[in-house]
Each structure stands twice: as C-alpha cells, then as structure tokens.
N, C-alpha and C positions, 0 to 999 in steps of 0.2 A: 406834331410839327406841321407846318404848312408855310407856303410862301407868304410874304407880306401882303396883307389885305385880301387873303384868300378865304376868309371866313372863320378863322380860329375862334375869335371871341363870340361870334354869332353861334357857332356850333357849341361852344361851352355853355352859352345861355340855354340852348336846347337841352343839353345834358343836365344842367342845374335844375331847370324846370321839371324834368323827369324825376330827379331825385327828390326835390322838395314836395312835389305833388304826388309822388309814388305812382308814376305812370311809366309804361314801357318806353324804352329808348332803343331805337334800332331793333325793335322786336325783342328786346331783352327786358326782363323785369328789373325793377329797382327797389331799393329799400330806403326809407326816409333817413336823412342824415342832416346834421348841422354842418354847414360849410363855412370855412374861413377862406376867402378869396383874397390873395395877396396880388395886387395889380400894380403894374408900372404906369397905368393910365392916370391922368389927372382926374380930380373929383368931378368936374363938370362933364367930361367925356364919358367917364364910367357911369355916372348917374343917368346920362342919356341912354346908355346901353341897358341899364337896369329898367328904366322906364319903357324902352322899346320892347323888351322881352317880358314885361309884366312881373319883374322880380324886385321892383323898388319897394323899400320899407318892409321887407320880409324879415321875420324874427329868426328864421332858420338859415339866413345868409348873412355872414358878418364880413365886412370889407376892411382890409388893411392896405393903406396906400404906401407906396415906396417912400414917398416924402415924409411919412410919419415915423420912419425908422431913422435913428441917428446915423449920419453918413460915416462917422468915425468907427462904428462897430465893424469888426471883422465878420466874415460870412458866418462863422460858427456862432458868434454873438447874435447875429440877426436871426438865425435858426432857433437859438435858445429863446429869444424874445417871442418869436412866432409860436413856439411850443407853449410858452407861458400863456400867451393870448388865447391859443386854441383850447387849452385846458380850462381857462377861465370862462370861456363862452360855450364849453362843452362841444366843440367841433370834433367831428370824426373824419372829415375830409379837408385837406389843405391843398389849395391850388397856388402855384407860383407862375404868374403870367407876366413876363417871361423869366425863366430861371436865370439866364445869363445876366439880365439886368439886375435882378434881386441879389445875385451873388457878386455883382459888380466885376464881372470878368471883362477885361479889356479885349477889344476885337482882335488884337494881335496875339492874344493868349488862348482864344477859343479852340484852336486846333491842337493845343498841347494836351496830351493824354494825362499828364500829371495834374494839370490845372483842372481838367474835367473830373478826374477822380476825387480831387480835394473838394470840388463843388458838390459832388453827389454824396460823399461820405456823411456829412452832417444830417442829411435827410433821413438817415437811419434812426436818428433820435425820434423823429416823428413816427416812423414805422414801428419802432419799439414801444412807443406810447399807444399803439393800437390805432393809429390814424392812417388813412389812405392818402397818398401824396400824388398829385398830378402836376408834372412839370411841363410847361409849354415852351416850345422852341420855334424859331423861324427856320425855314428851309434855306439852304444855300441857293445861289442863283442857278447853278447847274442842275439842281434837283437830284433825282435818283430814286431808287427803290426805298420802301419803308426800311428804316434802320440805317440807311446810308445817306438820306436826303437832308437831314438836319444840319444846320450850321455847326461847326465845331468838331471836336474829336468824337470818334465812335465810342469812346469811353463813357460818354453821357448815356447813350443808348444801351451800352453793355451793362450798366448798373441798374437798368429798369427791368421790371417784370413783363410789361406789355408796352409795345410801341404802336402808336397810331399816327397815320399820315393823312392829312386832308388835302385833296387835290381838286382844283377847279379844272374840269375837262375842256373848257373853252369851246363848247359845241354850240350849234344853233338851237339846241333844246332849251329847256327852262333855265333862265339866267341864274337862279339860285341853286341849281343842282350841283352837288359835290360828290366826289368819290372818296370813301374812307377805306384805307388799307390798314391792316393790322398784322402784327407779328408778336408772338409770345404765347 
C-alpha cells in the first residue's frame, strides 16, 4: 500500500523488471516468472508506464485491463476468469492493482471486515493453483504503520502473508527516494 501518487506503480515496475530479468530487487535474489498484471489503469496510461520502465512488449508480462472483464461478473467470477487467463498464459504471479477496484468494493464498504474477508477469500484459488498474488491498495489519508495504513478493513492485511508499505519521506534529499516498510 501507499498514498495516492506515492510511487506504487513505479515501484511495481522496478519489481517486475527484477523478476523478468532475474536481477536482485532490494538486495534480494529473484527467480524468473511469467506475470499477469491486472490493472485499473487505461491502456494508454499503462502502456506509457510499460514504455517508461522498459517493460513494453515483453512476452513474460501479460496485461489484463479492468475494462476487459464484464462488469456484471461477481468478484468470484472475475477471479475465476483471471485464474483461467493466468493458466492459459502460464503466469505464476498475479498482480491486482488495485484490489478494491478489481473487486468493485464501494468506498462505503471498504471498512467492513466481512466485505474485506469476502474480497480476499477468492484469491486463495490463485494461491492454491500455485500462483503468487500481489494485491495493491491505497493508504488512507491519515496513514499509519504498515498493516494499519491501508484504506479499508484490517481484514485485508490479516489475510496476507507479507505486507509492504511504500512511503514518500518528503525530505530535501533525492526526490525519487522512498521508504519501504514490511511486516510478515
């Protein structure tokens, strides 16, 4: 999670590049993987991101746009379609950016633990199929510590194995510097 426009997508580009090129990320080794990136961004915006990060036209990154999934599908149906797509392209990593948009959770329901638990449960289908799942969230305005900062119920974080929080320190140092907190 991170605040809006704090660099989540840019950081994900850095992670993706490390995975597909099998280079260390944050001084940690990576293994090559086929990635299915489920984005809420429009095609033009997301393609600009891929171009900027040198990830455009990669055979090991498959993109699924939110607009490509029928709106009438319930969340479990969306996940089922994502699983089918991931299997068809041999993806072992699936990213939902952002999960609340993909799960179509209304803003007034984000804080409901039952809604959060229902949103996280279908992701077990992906995990049980041997895929890693990365769910991206926005931080709430008030921020907070990792595990408490993301918008919505703590049930989202409670269902995850590892939590990451990207923070812009707003210092006079390098303008692209971020702090990455982790829990798990």
